[in-house]
OpenMM code with the backbone's topology and positions (N, CA, C; nanometers):
from openmm import Vec3, app, unit

residues = "MET GLU THR ASP VAL SER GLN PRO GLY GLY TYR ASP MET MET GLY CYS LEU PHE GLY ILE ARG ASN CYS CYS ASN PHE GLU PRO ILE ALA PRO PRO ASP ARG GLY ILE PRO GLU ASN ALA SER ASP GLN PHE GLU PRO LEU ARG ASP ASP ASP GLU PHE LEU THR THR TRP VAL GLY LEU ASP GLU ILE GLU ALA ILE ASP TRP ASP GLU TYR ALA ASN ARG ARG ASP SER ARG VAL SER PHE TYR ASP GLU GLY GLY ASN TYR ILE LYS LYS VAL GLY ALA PHE SER ILE PRO CYS GLU GLU ASP PHE ASP TYR MET GLU ARG VAL ASN ASN GLY GLU GLU VAL THR LEU THR LEU ALA LYS ASP TRP PHE GLU PHE ASP ALA GLY ASP GLU VAL THR LEU VAL ARG GLU TRP ARG GLN ARG LYS ASP VAL LYS ASN ASP GLY TRP GLU ASP ASN PHE GLU ILE PHE ARG GLY LEU ALA ASP GLU TYR GLY GLY SER LYS ASN VAL ARG MET ILE ALA ILE ALA VAL GLY".split()
positions = [
    Vec3(-11.0761, 18.5440, 3.6049),
    Vec3(-11.1589, 18.4511, 3.6242),
    Vec3(-11.0913, 18.3813, 3.6223),
    Vec3(-11.1271, 18.2521, 3.6817),
    Vec3(-11.0407, 18.1079, 3.6699),
    Vec3(-11.1550, 18.0159, 3.6093),
    Vec3(-11.0656, 17.9453, 3.5274),
    Vec3(-11.1447, 17.8261, 3.4860),
    Vec3(-11.0579, 17.7335, 3.4763),
    Vec3(-11.1273, 17.5981, 3.5693),
    Vec3(-11.0517, 17.4893, 3.5589),
    Vec3(-11.0618, 17.3814, 3.4209),
    Vec3(-10.9343, 17.3935, 3.3331),
    Vec3(-10.9299, 17.3037, 3.2619),
    Vec3(-10.8560, 17.1720, 3.2471),
    Vec3(-10.8816, 17.1347, 3.3869),
    Vec3(-10.7746, 17.0015, 3.3944),
    Vec3(-10.7719, 16.9196, 3.3385),
    Vec3(-10.6338, 16.8662, 3.3367),
    Vec3(-10.6019, 16.7528, 3.1858),
    Vec3(-10.5414, 16.6611, 3.2715),
    Vec3(-10.5990, 16.5617, 3.2502),
    Vec3(-10.5682, 16.4603, 3.3296),
    Vec3(-10.4638, 16.3941, 3.2379),
    Vec3(-10.2864, 16.3366, 3.2480),
    Vec3(-10.2582, 16.3157, 3.1995),
    Vec3(-10.1569, 16.4158, 3.0967),
    Vec3(-10.2124, 16.3143, 2.9288),
    Vec3(-10.1556, 16.4509, 2.8512),
    Vec3(-9.9850, 16.4966, 2.8922),
    Vec3(-9.9289, 16.4252, 2.9228),
    Vec3(-9.7479, 16.4463, 2.9438),
    Vec3(-9.7070, 16.5036, 2.7997),
    Vec3(-9.7214, 16.4457, 2.7147),
    Vec3(-9.6503, 16.4613, 2.6031),
    Vec3(-9.7008, 16.6268, 2.5709),
    Vec3(-9.8258, 16.7015, 2.5996),
    Vec3(-9.8337, 16.8164, 2.5711),
    Vec3(-9.7694, 16.8753, 2.6512),
    Vec3(-9.7716, 16.8386, 2.7809),
    Vec3(-9.7405, 16.9140, 2.8646),
    Vec3(-9.5388, 16.9494, 2.8636),
    Vec3(-9.5177, 16.8255, 2.7702),
    Vec3(-9.3764, 16.8549, 2.7410),
    Vec3(-9.3602, 16.9427, 2.6366),
    Vec3(-9.4650, 16.9509, 2.5103),
    Vec3(-9.4718, 16.9676, 2.4247),
    Vec3(-9.4498, 17.2031, 2.4657),
    Vec3(-9.5625, 17.2004, 2.5699),
    Vec3(-9.5794, 17.3368, 2.5809),
    Vec3(-9.5220, 17.4090, 2.6945),
    Vec3(-9.4467, 17.3089, 2.7870),
    Vec3(-9.3821, 17.3589, 2.9431),
    Vec3(-9.2335, 17.3013, 2.9364),
    Vec3(-9.1978, 17.1602, 2.8545),
    Vec3(-9.0997, 17.0962, 2.9074),
    Vec3(-9.1005, 17.0194, 3.0573),
    Vec3(-9.2421, 16.9780, 3.0543),
    Vec3(-9.2420, 16.8795, 3.1950),
    Vec3(-9.2541, 16.7684, 3.1432),
    Vec3(-9.1907, 16.6535, 3.1963),
    Vec3(-9.2248, 16.5118, 3.1501),
    Vec3(-9.1973, 16.4980, 2.9819),
    Vec3(-9.0620, 16.6278, 2.9199),
    Vec3(-9.0538, 16.5968, 2.7896),
    Vec3(-9.0182, 16.4655, 2.7077),
    Vec3(-9.0816, 16.3634, 2.7553),
    Vec3(-9.0047, 16.2392, 2.6572),
    Vec3(-8.9671, 16.2696, 2.5011),
    Vec3(-9.0926, 16.3521, 2.4392),
    Vec3(-9.0930, 16.3690, 2.2935),
    Vec3(-8.9928, 16.4473, 2.2622),
    Vec3(-8.9283, 16.5283, 2.3655),
    Vec3(-8.7931, 16.6500, 2.3036),
    Vec3(-8.8283, 16.7547, 2.2289),
    Vec3(-8.9274, 16.7986, 2.2631),
    Vec3(-8.9905, 16.9161, 2.2179),
    Vec3(-8.9242, 17.0370, 2.2764),
    Vec3(-8.8461, 17.1650, 2.1790),
    Vec3(-8.8178, 17.2859, 2.2634),
    Vec3(-8.9685, 17.3405, 2.3360),
    Vec3(-8.9940, 17.3494, 2.4537),
    Vec3(-9.0940, 17.3932, 2.5193),
    Vec3(-9.1490, 17.5523, 2.4713),
    Vec3(-9.2821, 17.5628, 2.4535),
    Vec3(-9.2797, 17.6934, 2.4358),
    Vec3(-9.2925, 17.7856, 2.5010),
    Vec3(-9.3063, 17.7901, 2.6609),
    Vec3(-9.3254, 17.8703, 2.7470),
    Vec3(-9.1878, 17.7757, 2.8450),
    Vec3(-9.0635, 17.8541, 2.9315),
    Vec3(-8.9850, 17.7886, 3.0671),
    Vec3(-9.1085, 17.7464, 3.1005),
    Vec3(-9.0267, 17.6492, 3.1504),
    Vec3(-9.0609, 17.5297, 3.2570),
    Vec3(-9.0697, 17.6127, 3.4221),
    Vec3(-9.0123, 17.7047, 3.3995),
    Vec3(-8.9780, 17.7929, 3.5507),
    Vec3(-9.0513, 17.9566, 3.5530),
    Vec3(-9.1492, 17.9477, 3.4787),
    Vec3(-9.2039, 18.0980, 3.4769),
    Vec3(-9.3033, 18.1707, 3.5668),
    Vec3(-9.3298, 18.0525, 3.6769),
    Vec3(-9.3722, 18.0671, 3.7589),
    Vec3(-9.5316, 18.0881, 3.7716),
    Vec3(-9.5692, 18.1783, 3.8580),
    Vec3(-9.7194, 18.2252, 3.8663),
    Vec3(-9.7367, 18.3711, 3.8308),
    Vec3(-9.8260, 18.3738, 3.7182),
    Vec3(-9.8202, 18.5097, 3.6238),
    Vec3(-9.8677, 18.5866, 3.8008),
    Vec3(-9.7729, 18.7649, 3.7524),
    Vec3(-9.7989, 18.8512, 3.8729),
    Vec3(-9.9387, 18.8454, 3.8682),
    Vec3(-10.0482, 18.8376, 3.7991),
    Vec3(-10.1781, 18.9431, 3.8087),
    Vec3(-10.2811, 18.7926, 3.8455),
    Vec3(-10.2307, 18.7157, 3.8220),
    Vec3(-10.3033, 18.6139, 3.8656),
    Vec3(-10.4011, 18.5998, 3.9901),
    Vec3(-10.5040, 18.5458, 3.9837),
    Vec3(-10.5944, 18.5270, 4.0919),
    Vec3(-10.4946, 18.4916, 4.2442),
    Vec3(-10.5889, 18.5537, 4.3066),
    Vec3(-10.5091, 18.4830, 4.4616),
    Vec3(-10.5266, 18.3591, 4.5486),
    Vec3(-10.6223, 18.2860, 4.4357),
    Vec3(-10.5837, 18.1323, 4.4892),
    Vec3(-10.4468, 18.1020, 4.4700),
    Vec3(-10.3929, 18.1297, 4.3704),
    Vec3(-10.2292, 18.0686, 4.3240),
    Vec3(-10.1301, 18.1272, 4.4379),
    Vec3(-10.1617, 18.2174, 4.5063),
    Vec3(-10.0604, 18.2827, 4.5665),
    Vec3(-9.9845, 18.1863, 4.6781),
    Vec3(-10.0557, 18.1191, 4.7447),
    Vec3(-9.9780, 17.9834, 4.8288),
    Vec3(-9.8512, 17.8988, 4.7765),
    Vec3(-9.8988, 17.9361, 4.6089),
    Vec3(-9.7757, 17.8363, 4.5329),
    Vec3(-9.6340, 17.9152, 4.4459),
    Vec3(-9.6949, 18.0577, 4.5102),
    Vec3(-9.5375, 18.1543, 4.5242),
    Vec3(-9.4320, 18.0873, 4.4944),
    Vec3(-9.4015, 18.0831, 4.6368),
    Vec3(-9.3106, 18.0350, 4.7092),
    Vec3(-9.2624, 17.9157, 4.7789),
    Vec3(-9.3464, 17.7919, 4.7286),
    Vec3(-9.4237, 17.6691, 4.7332),
    Vec3(-9.2744, 17.5642, 4.6360),
    Vec3(-9.1707, 17.5298, 4.7056),
    Vec3(-9.1078, 17.4406, 4.6169),
    Vec3(-9.1355, 17.3278, 4.6027),
    Vec3(-9.2456, 17.2813, 4.6768),
    Vec3(-9.2992, 17.1369, 4.6274),
    Vec3(-9.3511, 17.1262, 4.4867),
    Vec3(-9.3979, 17.2565, 4.4491),
    Vec3(-9.4406, 17.2605, 4.3288),
    Vec3(-9.3814, 17.3485, 4.2069),
    Vec3(-9.3879, 17.2757, 4.0664),
    Vec3(-9.3347, 17.3584, 3.9746),
    Vec3(-9.4135, 17.4452, 3.9022),
    Vec3(-9.4430, 17.5572, 3.9157),
    Vec3(-9.5485, 17.6261, 3.8483),
    Vec3(-9.4648, 17.7581, 3.6961),
    Vec3(-9.6049, 17.7288, 3.5794),
    Vec3(-9.5557, 17.7888, 3.4664),
    Vec3(-9.6944, 17.8445, 3.3920),
    Vec3(-9.6293, 17.9001, 3.3444),
    Vec3(-9.7774, 17.9518, 3.2287),
    Vec3(-9.7705, 17.9650, 3.0619),
    Vec3(-9.8607, 17.9764, 3.0008),
    Vec3(-9.8641, 17.9966, 2.8508),
    Vec3(-9.9723, 18.0760, 2.8617),
    Vec3(-9.9311, 18.1718, 2.7364),
    Vec3(-10.0808, 18.2115, 2.6782),
    Vec3(-10.1329, 18.1931, 2.5494),
    Vec3(-10.2559, 18.2160, 2.6070),
    Vec3(-10.3264, 18.1191, 2.4129),
    Vec3(-10.2179, 18.2443, 2.3153),
    Vec3(-10.2138, 18.3182, 2.3027),
    Vec3(-10.1212, 18.4327, 2.2406),
    Vec3(-9.9918, 18.2919, 2.1734),
    Vec3(-9.9200, 18.2488, 2.2242),
    Vec3(-9.8171, 18.1440, 2.1846),
    Vec3(-9.8970, 18.0270, 2.1971),
    Vec3(-10.0326, 17.9869, 2.2559),
    Vec3(-10.0516, 17.8724, 2.1970),
    Vec3(-10.1330, 17.8698, 2.0561),
    Vec3(-10.1922, 17.9951, 2.0104),
    Vec3(-10.2021, 18.0262, 1.8575),
    Vec3(-10.0952, 18.0098, 1.7740),
    Vec3(-9.9365, 18.0913, 1.8117),
    Vec3(-9.8370, 18.0647, 1.7274),
    Vec3(-9.7852, 17.9360, 1.6782),
    Vec3(-9.8188, 17.8282, 1.7519),
    Vec3(-9.7332, 17.7051, 1.7405),
    Vec3(-9.7655, 17.6981, 1.6353),
    Vec3(-9.6051, 17.6234, 1.5816),
    Vec3(-9.6234, 17.5654, 1.4424),
    Vec3(-9.6498, 17.4200, 1.4890),
    Vec3(-9.8118, 17.3716, 1.4491),
    Vec3(-9.8048, 17.2163, 1.4893),
    Vec3(-9.7458, 17.1243, 1.3846),
    Vec3(-9.6472, 17.1625, 1.2855),
    Vec3(-9.5800, 17.0629, 1.2206),
    Vec3(-9.4174, 17.0303, 1.2433),
    Vec3(-9.3880, 17.1399, 1.3229),
    Vec3(-9.2656, 17.1716, 1.3905),
    Vec3(-9.2056, 17.0077, 1.4292),
    Vec3(-9.1203, 16.9849, 1.4131),
    Vec3(-9.0659, 16.8567, 1.4566),
    Vec3(-8.9734, 16.8879, 1.6239),
    Vec3(-8.9916, 16.7148, 1.7097),
    Vec3(-8.8709, 16.7806, 1.7965),
    Vec3(-8.7398, 16.7710, 1.7835),
    Vec3(-8.6812, 16.7812, 1.8853),
    Vec3(-8.5275, 16.8228, 1.8817),
    Vec3(-8.4143, 16.6697, 1.8843),
    Vec3(-8.5082, 16.5798, 1.8901),
    Vec3(-8.4250, 16.4166, 1.9215),
    Vec3(-8.5671, 16.3646, 1.8866),
    Vec3(-8.5476, 16.1765, 1.8562),
    Vec3(-8.6110, 16.1055, 1.8450),
    Vec3(-8.6663, 16.1269, 2.0190),
    Vec3(-8.8253, 16.0599, 1.9924),
    Vec3(-8.8887, 15.9922, 2.1532),
    Vec3(-8.7912, 15.9577, 2.2254),
    Vec3(-8.7932, 15.9910, 2.3715),
    Vec3(-8.6757, 15.9037, 2.4370),
    Vec3(-8.7805, 15.7539, 2.4650),
    Vec3(-8.8885, 15.7593, 2.4431),
    Vec3(-8.9623, 15.6095, 2.4554),
    Vec3(-8.9481, 15.5034, 2.3428),
    Vec3(-9.0052, 15.4008, 2.3469),
    Vec3(-8.9728, 15.2907, 2.2703),
    Vec3(-9.1097, 15.3100, 2.2018),
    Vec3(-9.1273, 15.2857, 2.0632),
    Vec3(-9.2891, 15.2678, 2.0371),
    Vec3(-9.2887, 15.0685, 2.0414),
    Vec3(-9.4096, 15.0286, 2.0438),
    Vec3(-9.4007, 14.8896, 2.0152),
    Vec3(-9.4967, 14.8761, 1.9098),
    Vec3(-9.5015, 14.7617, 1.7845),
    Vec3(-9.5667, 14.7436, 1.7090),
    Vec3(-9.6178, 14.6218, 1.6999),
    Vec3(-9.7164, 14.5363, 1.6802),
    Vec3(-9.7147, 14.4482, 1.6250),
    Vec3(-9.6908, 14.3598, 1.5052),
    Vec3(-9.7294, 14.2154, 1.5019),
    Vec3(-9.6539, 14.1951, 1.3488),
    Vec3(-9.7374, 14.2453, 1.2410),
    Vec3(-9.8697, 14.2939, 1.2758),
    Vec3(-9.9890, 14.3577, 1.1934),
    Vec3(-9.9427, 14.4927, 1.1437),
    Vec3(-9.8289, 14.5769, 1.2450),
    Vec3(-9.7795, 14.7021, 1.1939),
    Vec3(-9.8751, 14.7941, 1.3158),
    Vec3(-9.9571, 14.7459, 1.4020),
    Vec3(-10.0587, 14.8058, 1.4874),
    Vec3(-9.9625, 14.8686, 1.5868),
    Vec3(-9.9972, 14.9885, 1.6306),
    Vec3(-9.9249, 15.0650, 1.7342),
    Vec3(-9.9784, 15.0243, 1.8618),
    Vec3(-9.9052, 14.9566, 1.9694),
    Vec3(-9.9332, 14.9394, 2.0747),
    Vec3(-9.9525, 15.0058, 2.1673),
    Vec3(-9.7694, 15.0521, 2.2330),
    Vec3(-9.7709, 15.1570, 2.3473),
    Vec3(-9.6017, 15.1929, 2.3172),
    Vec3(-9.5788, 15.3262, 2.3962),
    Vec3(-9.4633, 15.3428, 2.3984),
    Vec3(-9.4196, 15.3309, 2.5325),
    Vec3(-9.3112, 15.2965, 2.5374),
    Vec3(-9.2306, 15.2321, 2.6765),
    Vec3(-9.1001, 15.3024, 2.6969),
    Vec3(-9.0657, 15.3019, 2.8618),
    Vec3(-8.8920, 15.3337, 2.8694),
    Vec3(-8.8331, 15.2427, 2.8553),
    Vec3(-8.7153, 15.2294, 2.9587),
    Vec3(-8.6100, 15.1611, 2.9499),
    Vec3(-8.6572, 15.0121, 2.9838),
    Vec3(-8.5764, 14.9411, 2.9236),
    Vec3(-8.6501, 14.7964, 2.9196),
    Vec3(-8.5810, 14.6889, 2.8983),
    Vec3(-8.5721, 14.5570, 2.9095),
    Vec3(-8.5129, 14.4634, 2.8527),
    Vec3(-8.6369, 14.3690, 2.8115),
    Vec3(-8.6144, 14.3475, 2.6678),
    Vec3(-8.7353, 14.2040, 2.6048),
    Vec3(-8.6646, 14.0645, 2.5851),
    Vec3(-8.7679, 13.9486, 2.6544),
    Vec3(-8.6690, 13.8671, 2.6146),
    Vec3(-8.6680, 13.7882, 2.4664),
    Vec3(-8.5696, 13.8018, 2.4060),
    Vec3(-8.5601, 13.7516, 2.2510),
    Vec3(-8.3870, 13.6769, 2.2354),
    Vec3(-8.4163, 13.5566, 2.1424),
    Vec3(-8.3026, 13.4254, 2.1640),
    Vec3(-8.1756, 13.4881, 2.0362),
    Vec3(-8.2655, 13.5744, 1.9273),
    Vec3(-8.1787, 13.5903, 1.8036),
    Vec3(-8.0750, 13.7046, 1.8300),
    Vec3(-8.0983, 13.8390, 1.9050),
    Vec3(-8.0890, 13.9791, 1.8550),
    Vec3(-8.0277, 14.0005, 2.0107),
    Vec3(-7.9172, 14.0489, 2.0533),
    Vec3(-7.8834, 14.1379, 2.2191),
    Vec3(-7.8367, 14.2340, 2.1782),
    Vec3(-7.8036, 14.2867, 2.0784),
    Vec3(-7.7826, 14.4447, 2.0883),
    Vec3(-7.9239, 14.5459, 1.9999),
    Vec3(-8.0208, 14.4917, 2.0076),
    Vec3(-8.1154, 14.5048, 1.9673),
    Vec3(-8.1720, 14.6975, 2.0188),
    Vec3(-8.1310, 14.7018, 2.1235),
    Vec3(-8.1353, 14.8379, 2.1520),
    Vec3(-8.0645, 14.9195, 2.1258),
    Vec3(-7.9091, 14.9182, 2.0933),
    Vec3(-7.8440, 15.0086, 2.0340),
    Vec3(-7.8812, 15.0713, 1.8984),
    Vec3(-7.9620, 14.9670, 1.8059),
    Vec3(-8.0019, 14.9965, 1.6984),
    Vec3(-8.0986, 15.0362, 1.6880),
    Vec3(-8.2088, 15.0260, 1.7835),
    Vec3(-8.3379, 15.1216, 1.8398),
    Vec3(-8.3120, 15.2488, 1.8208),
    Vec3(-8.2379, 15.2851, 1.9305),
    Vec3(-8.1646, 15.4019, 1.9832),
    Vec3(-8.0801, 15.4943, 1.8731),
    Vec3(-7.9954, 15.3883, 1.7862),
    Vec3(-7.9956, 15.4702, 1.6820),
    Vec3(-8.0649, 15.5195, 1.5910),
    Vec3(-8.1801, 15.5103, 1.5829),
    Vec3(-8.2973, 15.4980, 1.4848),
    Vec3(-8.3210, 15.4133, 1.3889),
    Vec3(-8.2946, 15.3223, 1.3726),
    Vec3(-8.3362, 15.1416, 1.3330),
    Vec3(-8.4519, 15.0983, 1.3908),
    Vec3(-8.4948, 15.0761, 1.2805),
    Vec3(-8.6513, 15.0097, 1.3449),
    Vec3(-8.6346, 14.8611, 1.3374),
    Vec3(-8.6507, 14.7670, 1.4779),
    Vec3(-8.5999, 14.6612, 1.4740),
    Vec3(-8.6892, 14.5382, 1.5097),
    Vec3(-8.7132, 14.4386, 1.4459),
    Vec3(-8.8082, 14.3637, 1.4474),
    Vec3(-8.7285, 14.2623, 1.5490),
    Vec3(-8.8226, 14.2353, 1.6241),
    Vec3(-8.7885, 14.0489, 1.7226),
    Vec3(-8.8946, 13.9699, 1.7429),
    Vec3(-8.8012, 13.8828, 1.7488),
    Vec3(-8.9176, 13.7171, 1.8058),
    Vec3(-8.9279, 13.7159, 1.9052),
    Vec3(-9.0252, 13.6998, 1.9753),
    Vec3(-8.9984, 13.6637, 2.1723),
    Vec3(-8.9751, 13.5592, 2.1916),
    Vec3(-8.8900, 13.5369, 2.3327),
    Vec3(-8.8038, 13.3948, 2.3285),
    Vec3(-8.9679, 13.3463, 2.4347),
    Vec3(-9.0046, 13.4255, 2.4956),
    Vec3(-9.1147, 13.3876, 2.6070),
    Vec3(-9.2268, 13.4848, 2.6278),
    Vec3(-9.3099, 13.4674, 2.6795),
    Vec3(-9.4495, 13.5531, 2.6716),
    Vec3(-9.3799, 13.7045, 2.7507),
    Vec3(-9.4581, 13.8139, 2.6785),
    Vec3(-9.3848, 13.8991, 2.7561),
    Vec3(-9.5049, 14.0303, 2.6823),
    Vec3(-9.5357, 14.1123, 2.7747),
    Vec3(-9.6079, 14.2336, 2.7575),
    Vec3(-9.7138, 14.1844, 2.7257),
    Vec3(-9.7863, 14.2029, 2.6247),
    Vec3(-9.8619, 14.1990, 2.5581),
    Vec3(-9.8842, 14.0750, 2.4638),
    Vec3(-9.7933, 14.0634, 2.4711),
    Vec3(-9.7215, 13.9427, 2.3271),
    Vec3(-9.7096, 13.7856, 2.3948),
    Vec3(-9.7181, 13.6707, 2.2941),
    Vec3(-9.6897, 13.5640, 2.3505),
    Vec3(-9.5697, 13.5036, 2.2839),
    Vec3(-9.4998, 13.4581, 2.2981),
    Vec3(-9.3407, 13.3756, 2.2934),
    Vec3(-9.3803, 13.3181, 2.1491),
    Vec3(-9.3099, 13.3802, 2.0844),
    Vec3(-9.3092, 13.3335, 1.8821),
    Vec3(-9.4128, 13.4470, 1.8288),
    Vec3(-9.4224, 13.5465, 1.9248),
    Vec3(-9.4952, 13.6993, 1.8411),
    Vec3(-9.3793, 13.7482, 1.8000),
    Vec3(-9.4002, 13.8413, 1.6700),
    Vec3(-9.2657, 13.9170, 1.6511),
    Vec3(-9.3410, 14.0661, 1.6958),
    Vec3(-9.2251, 14.1428, 1.7222),
    Vec3(-9.2625, 14.2953, 1.7377),
    Vec3(-9.1527, 14.3737, 1.6749),
    Vec3(-9.2092, 14.4919, 1.6659),
    Vec3(-9.1249, 14.6026, 1.6082),
    Vec3(-9.1167, 14.7173, 1.7024),
    Vec3(-9.0078, 14.7518, 1.7157),
    Vec3(-8.9544, 14.8591, 1.8195),
    Vec3(-8.8930, 14.9559, 1.7722),
    Vec3(-8.8835, 15.0667, 1.7828),
    Vec3(-8.8790, 15.1842, 1.7011),
    Vec3(-8.8633, 15.3540, 1.7829),
    Vec3(-8.7547, 15.4290, 1.7334),
    Vec3(-8.7908, 15.5461, 1.8538),
    Vec3(-8.8044, 15.6375, 1.7845),
    Vec3(-8.9507, 15.7212, 1.7371),
    Vec3(-8.9660, 15.7954, 1.6860),
    Vec3(-8.9459, 15.9484, 1.6440),
    Vec3(-8.9820, 16.0082, 1.5443),
    Vec3(-8.9631, 16.1644, 1.5832),
    Vec3(-9.1059, 16.2040, 1.6067),
    Vec3(-9.1306, 16.2604, 1.6443),
    Vec3(-9.2342, 16.3329, 1.6759),
    Vec3(-9.2527, 16.4978, 1.6236),
    Vec3(-9.3774, 16.5005, 1.6131),
    Vec3(-9.4277, 16.6548, 1.5269),
    Vec3(-9.5089, 16.6919, 1.6561),
    Vec3(-9.5355, 16.8071, 1.6724),
    Vec3(-9.5976, 16.8782, 1.8353),
    Vec3(-9.7794, 16.8310, 1.7441),
    Vec3(-9.7754, 16.8079, 1.6408),
    Vec3(-9.9390, 16.7789, 1.6010),
    Vec3(-9.9240, 16.6406, 1.6490),
    Vec3(-9.8707, 16.5560, 1.6844),
    Vec3(-9.8467, 16.4195, 1.7322),
    Vec3(-9.9303, 16.4135, 1.8781),
    Vec3(-9.9072, 16.5166, 1.9540),
    Vec3(-9.9172, 16.5456, 2.0905),
    Vec3(-10.0741, 16.6283, 2.1003),
    Vec3(-10.1190, 16.6394, 2.0513),
    Vec3(-10.2592, 16.7324, 2.0491),
    Vec3(-10.3849, 16.6365, 2.0232),
    Vec3(-10.3730, 16.6062, 2.1228),
    Vec3(-10.5079, 16.4681, 2.1671),
    Vec3(-10.5700, 16.5113, 2.3150),
    Vec3(-10.6545, 16.3933, 2.3120),
    Vec3(-10.6670, 16.3592, 2.4901),
    Vec3(-10.7422, 16.4486, 2.5239),
    Vec3(-10.8224, 16.5401, 2.4322),
    Vec3(-10.9162, 16.6394, 2.4553),
    Vec3(-10.8204, 16.7595, 2.4557),
    Vec3(-10.7144, 16.8125, 2.4459),
    Vec3(-10.6077, 16.9164, 2.4066),
    Vec3(-10.6997, 17.0600, 2.3531),
    Vec3(-10.7334, 16.9875, 2.2502),
    Vec3(-10.8182, 17.0919, 2.1322),
    Vec3(-10.9394, 17.1380, 2.2364),
    Vec3(-11.0315, 17.0889, 2.2659),
    Vec3(-11.1227, 17.1103, 2.3231),
    Vec3(-11.0569, 17.2110, 2.4360),
    Vec3(-10.9581, 17.2317, 2.5087),
    Vec3(-10.9347, 17.3130, 2.6141),
    Vec3(-10.8701, 17.3959, 2.5337),
    Vec3(-10.8396, 17.4089, 2.4216),
    Vec3(-10.7784, 17.5357, 2.3147),
    Vec3(-10.9274, 17.6126, 2.2788),
    Vec3(-11.0903, 17.5319, 2.2363),
    Vec3(-11.1524, 17.5827, 2.2278),
    Vec3(-11.2276, 17.6717, 2.3344),
    Vec3(-11.2130, 17.6151, 2.4857),
    Vec3(-11.2807, 17.6869, 2.5560),
    Vec3(-11.1328, 17.8369, 2.6197),
    Vec3(-11.0572, 17.8134, 2.5863),
    Vec3(-10.9561, 17.9514, 2.5884),
    Vec3(-11.0110, 18.0653, 2.5155),
    Vec3(-11.0264, 18.0018, 2.3220),
    Vec3(-11.0284, 18.1027, 2.2406),
    Vec3(-11.1894, 18.1466, 2.2994),
    Vec3(-11.2496, 18.0720, 2.3708),
    Vec3(-11.4013, 18.1376, 2.3790),
    Vec3(-11.3968, 18.2577, 2.5433),
    Vec3(-11.2843, 18.2363, 2.5749),
    Vec3(-11.2568, 18.3184, 2.7297),
    Vec3(-11.1670, 18.4462, 2.6726),
    Vec3(-11.1436, 18.4098, 2.5333),
    Vec3(-11.0472, 18.5392, 2.4622),
    Vec3(-11.1685, 18.6354, 2.4144),
    Vec3(-11.2386, 18.5767, 2.3566),
    Vec3(-11.3642, 18.6382, 2.2921),
    Vec3(-11.4331, 18.7353, 2.4087),
    Vec3(-11.4106, 18.6884, 2.5065),
    Vec3(-11.4967, 18.7467, 2.6338),
    Vec3(-11.4520, 18.8462, 2.7082),
    Vec3(-11.3000, 18.7971, 2.7209),
    Vec3(-11.2298, 18.8953, 2.7777),
    Vec3(-11.0697, 18.9571, 2.6994),
    Vec3(-11.1428, 18.9897, 2.6155),
    Vec3(-11.0679, 19.1332, 2.5092),
    Vec3(-10.9058, 19.0578, 2.4476),
    Vec3(-10.8971, 18.9155, 2.4132),
    Vec3(-10.8109, 18.8683, 2.3492),
    Vec3(-10.7136, 18.7482, 2.3883),
    Vec3(-10.6749, 18.7005, 2.3018),
    Vec3(-10.5462, 18.6041, 2.3360),
    Vec3(-10.4716, 18.5924, 2.4229),
    Vec3(-10.3958, 18.7394, 2.4155),
    Vec3(-10.3005, 18.7525, 2.5127),
    Vec3(-10.3544, 18.8413, 2.6625),
    Vec3(-10.5315, 18.8064, 2.7005),
    Vec3(-10.5662, 18.7951, 2.8481),
    Vec3(-10.5857, 18.6597, 2.8862),
    Vec3(-10.5662, 18.5430, 2.8080),
    Vec3(-10.6048, 18.4196, 2.8397),
    Vec3(-10.4556, 18.3363, 2.8317),
    Vec3(-10.4467, 18.2590, 2.9590),
    Vec3(-10.3101, 18.1995, 3.0025),
    Vec3(-10.3329, 18.0821, 3.0804),
    Vec3(-10.3117, 17.9603, 3.0373),
    Vec3(-10.2902, 17.8285, 3.0940),
    Vec3(-10.2196, 17.8286, 3.2091),
    Vec3(-10.2228, 17.7886, 3.3191),
    Vec3(-10.0800, 17.7833, 3.4235),
    Vec3(-10.0902, 17.6329, 3.4716),
    Vec3(-9.9814, 17.6059, 3.4337),
    Vec3(-9.9633, 17.4785, 3.4756),
    Vec3(-9.8939, 17.4045, 3.5927),
    Vec3(-9.9598, 17.3388, 3.7137),
    Vec3(-9.8800, 17.3324, 3.8097),
    Vec3(-9.8731, 17.1589, 3.8539),
    Vec3(-9.7272, 17.1492, 3.8900),
    Vec3(-9.6996, 16.9737, 3.8362),
    Vec3(-9.6105, 17.0110, 3.9756),
    Vec3(-9.6242, 16.8408, 4.0671),
    Vec3(-9.5417, 16.8228, 4.1498),
    Vec3(-9.4143, 16.7886, 4.1257),
    Vec3(-9.3221, 16.8652, 4.2337),
    Vec3(-9.1467, 16.9232, 4.0915),
    Vec3(-9.1067, 16.7852, 4.1991),
] * unit.nanometer
topology = app.Topology()
chain = topology.addChain("A")
for resn in residues:
    res = topology.addResidue(resn, chain)
    for name in ("N", "CA", "C"):
        topology.addAtom(name, app.Element.getBySymbol(name[0]), res)
């Protein structure tokens, strides 16, 4: 039986589970090159030899064995932005921001330092003169268990009850290569 539990976005969990778009730098639970399970339904057959798609899978038994308190191998490769009140704004990749007093800030951020800058002109979601704090953070697996993933896992558990246990339920991931 196939059940569609498509998860738009959720790239951090895809990194956690499969190593796909793994900005958080987790050791993946399942290898990203597992392919399609041998006994998957016929609807997956066209993907078996298609190099356009990356296909892999993880079993519910593997998901249930995850240590959600485990930290990633390295700091998140993206930088987290916080406003002057300490409120998280968002994570971004490579960038350069306009600031007057500090030109080696990214080297310090990349070394794990928390760096606060005053913006020289309007940028991103901030005005000139606003302070922003930048940091590359360590992530735990539980940090990416959001955006409906627990709901998906509950669906899998229900399927496991119906189909003979957690070893009989798998999530197949399909990503454009």
